[in-house]
N, C-alpha and C positions, 0 to 999 in steps of 0.2 A: 409384466406388471403394467396395468393400464393407466395408472394414475401418475406415473413418472413424467415430469415435464422435460428435464434435461439433466445432465450430470451436474453435480453441485460445485464443480470447479469453475464454472462460468456463470455470468449474470448478464442480463440485458441492462444497458445504460442509456438513458435519454440525455442528450446533450442540450441542456437548457442554458448554457453559458453564452457569452458573446463571442467566443472563439471556436474555431475548428479544433476538434480533438484529433491529435495525430496518433497513429498506431504506435504503441510503446509508451504513451503518456501515462503518468500516474493519475488515477481518478479517485477523488474522495467521495464516498457515498454514505448515506444514512443520516439520521438525525444528529444534531450538534452534540448531544450528550453521549452518543454511541456510534461514532463514525468509524469507518473501515476503508481500506483501499482496494483498488483493482487496477489492472493494467489493460489499456485499450488494445484490442486485438488488431483492429484496422482503424483507419481514419473514420471519424464520425462527424457528419455535417451538422451545422446549426439546426436545432430542433429535430435532429435525426436520432435514430436508435442504432446501437451497435453492441457487440459483445465485448465483455472484459473478463480477463482471467482473475480469479480470486485466490488461487494458490499456485505454487510452483516457485522456482528459483529464477530471479531476474537480476540483471545488472542495472542498478539505479544510480542516478547522480547523487554525489555527496559533497559536503563542504570540506573544510580543512581539518578533518579529524581522522585519527586512526581507530580501527575497530577490530576487536578480537572476535573469533568465531563464537557464536552463541549469544552475542550481545543483543539485547532488545533495542530496536531503533524506531524512530518516529519521523514524521514529516514536519519540518520546521516551517516558519512563516514564509520562507522564500521558495518552498517546494523541493528542498533538498533533504536527503536522508541525514538524520542527526541523532545524537544520543538524548536530545531533549525535543519536546514538541507535544502536541495534544492528540495527534492522530497516530495510533500504533500502526506500523508498517509490517513488522515481522522481526525475524532474528537473522543476524549475520551468518551466512553460510560459509564464506571464505574470508579470512582475515584480510584487512585492507590497510595499507600504510597511509600516512598523512598526505603524501604527494599524489596519491591516486585520485582520479576524478570520479570513479564509480566503485560501488561495493555490491557484492552478490548477496541478495537477501531472499530468504524463504518467506514469502508473503503470509501474513495473518497466522503465523505459527507460534503457538503458546504465548499468548499475551501475558503481560505481567499482571498478576491478580491484585486488585485493589486491597489495601490494608483495611481490615475490619475495624470499626471504631471501638475504642476501649469502653468497657462497661464499668460503671461505677457502683 
């Protein structure tokens, strides 16, 4: 196939922030109304480009919450995985207890569908 650019599990990310992106960092991409996450494959310099993973199972930092397998999780305002937030991260792959500092998440997997407005 001559028109394939790359596998769909990765994307190019341009670091336009004021900080170095470290390999393993959670990256938020897309327009504000439809953001999604990726995980930096390697360090990405300021104004540099690098690859990020868009799917797969990753250990991500979490707050003081327990999560059951299959729970939809989001990125909170502090950059931790939470059961609330505006950016969907994925679904919990392996249950995590409150005391644990990380949770295994399947990235961008089956987002929660928005509820359709009621018709009158």
